[in-house]
N, C-alpha and C positions, 0 to 999 in steps of 0.2 A: 569415200563415197559409200562403199558396202557396209561399214560400220553404222554409220548415220541412217542408211536405209533399213538396217536392221531394227532399229529403234522406232522407226516408222511401222515397220511391218508389226511389230508388237503392240504398237500403240492401238493397232487397227486389227485387233485378234488374228496375227498370223504368227504365233509365237514359232513353229516349227520352221517356218521359211526365214524367220528372222534369226534363228539359230545356224542356218545353214549361210545365210549373208554375213553373219558374223564371223564364221569360220572364214571366209574367203577372206574377208579384212585381216583375221589372224593369219592365214596363209599369205597373203601378200606383204604383211610387215610383222614377222614372228618376233621380233626382238622389241615390240613396244608392248611394255608389262600390262597395260591397259585393256588391250584386245583381247587376253585372257582373263584379266579380273572382271572385266565386265561381261565377257560370256559365261562366267561363274554365275552372275546374276540370274539370266537368262535360263539357264539350267536349273536353277533353284524354281523359278517361276514354272518350269517345265515339270518340278517334281523330280528330277533326275539329282539326285544328290551326290552321289559317287562322282559324275562327271563334273559336277559344279566343283566339288572337293579338289578334283584333280587339277582344273582349268585355276582355281583361286592359289592351289600351291605351286602351278607353273610360273604364274604371275610372279608369285613371291621368288621363286628361285632367277629368275631374269632381273627383278631387283625388288628390295623391300620398298613397299610402298602401301599408302593407308587405303585404298581400293582393294586391292589382294586382303589386306587381313580382314577388312570390313565384310568382305563375302564370305571369307573361310569362317568367320565367327556366326556368319549367317546361316552356313551348313551347319555347324555345330548347333545353334540355335534352333532349327527346324528338327535336328534330331532329337532335341531335349537334351542334350551334352550340356548344360546351363555353364557349369563351371569351365570348360574348355572354351566356350562362348566368350564368357567374361574375361579369360586371359587372352584371347585373341584380340576380341574388340578393345581393350586396353591398349594395344598396339596400333590402334587404327587411326591415330594422329587427331585430326581435325571432325574425323568421322567416329572418334569416340562415345562421345557423349549420346548420339543418335543410338548406336548399337548397343552399349551398354544399357542405355533407359528401357529399349526394347526388351532384352534379355531380361532384365530386372521383372518387369512387367509379366512377361510370359513365363518365368518361373515362380510367380506369386511374391517376391519381394518388392510389392508395393512402395513402401515406405524410400526404399533405395531409388525406385524409379523415379518418384516425387521429388526426392533430393536432387538429381539431376534437371529436372525440369526448374525447380525453384534457382537454381545456380544459374541455368541459362537464362531465365528471365531478367536475371541481373545484369545482363549484357545490352547494349543498345541494339534493338532490332533491326536484322535487315533481311532481305529476302530468303537466304539460307536459313538464319537462324527459326524466321516463322516458320518454315519448310519443316525444320527439325522438331518443332515444336508441334506443329500440328499432326506430324506423324506419331509423337510419342502420346498426345491427348488421344489422339484415336484407339491407342490400345487399351486405355482405362475408361474408354466411352464417354468422354469429355465433350459431347458434339459440339455445346456453343464454344467451347474454348478450340476445337479441331476447326470450325467454320471460321470462327474470329481469324484465326493466323494462317488458314489455308487461302484465305482471301487478301491477304498483304499485298501490299502495290510498292513497289513494283515485284511482279510475281516471279517466282523462281523458275527458271527453265525446265525443272522436274515436275513441276506442278501438273501439266497435262497427263504425265503418267500414272497420276493417282486414279484415273480411269481403269488401270489395269491390277495396281499393286496396292489395293486396298481390301483387305480380307476383312474388314468390319462392315458387316450387313448391315448395323445399325446406323453407320455413316452413310453407307449407299442407298437406304431406302428412306434417308431424310430428304425431303423436298429439297432442300438446300443444295444436295449433292447435284441434282439435276440443274439448278439454276447455276451452279459451276460448270458444269459442263455444257451448258446453254452459251455460257459467258465465253469459252473456249471455241464454240462451234464444233464440239465434239458430241456423238451420240452416247447414250448411257452403255455402261457396260452390260454385254450379252447376258451376262448372269442375272443382272437385274430384270433385263426385258423378258427372259424366261419366266421369273418369278410373278410377274404380272398377268401371266395368261394361267 
């Protein structure tokens, strides 16, 4: 309950409280590596990268797992340690293409990022693959492709959190983003609301 409540809190702009709740879940179930691995994600969102790295490494000490590697790779990417991010993302199993693609785009290796997109598009599209493709297209300002894939049905469970985890202001400022939020009955991100005034 504390774990899921944490993600509810972050969805509705209470990141500090979300971290507190997530830590309670971790304290109650300290041997579940995902409690540390996903807490690392929240610390990245709070721009507390050393804490994020600590939690991702804790998750990997408990058990090697894709989420731990993915979020450790994310820490390296945010620190612009792109070689370390590439190495780490490559260990993230099914999460590797998403992490590697983002890392290539952010490090200026556009061709490599597009190669990943093309490989992914050769697979049958499901809700997870559509979410990953949307995420990657957002990195390169391909707004039509982003909205094509983010609106894929059935919707992946992570789609509501695009409200918080979308750093591309071009995406957020596009009228189709408000349509997406309206469809999910969610308010626009606070940053967007502030930009309108």
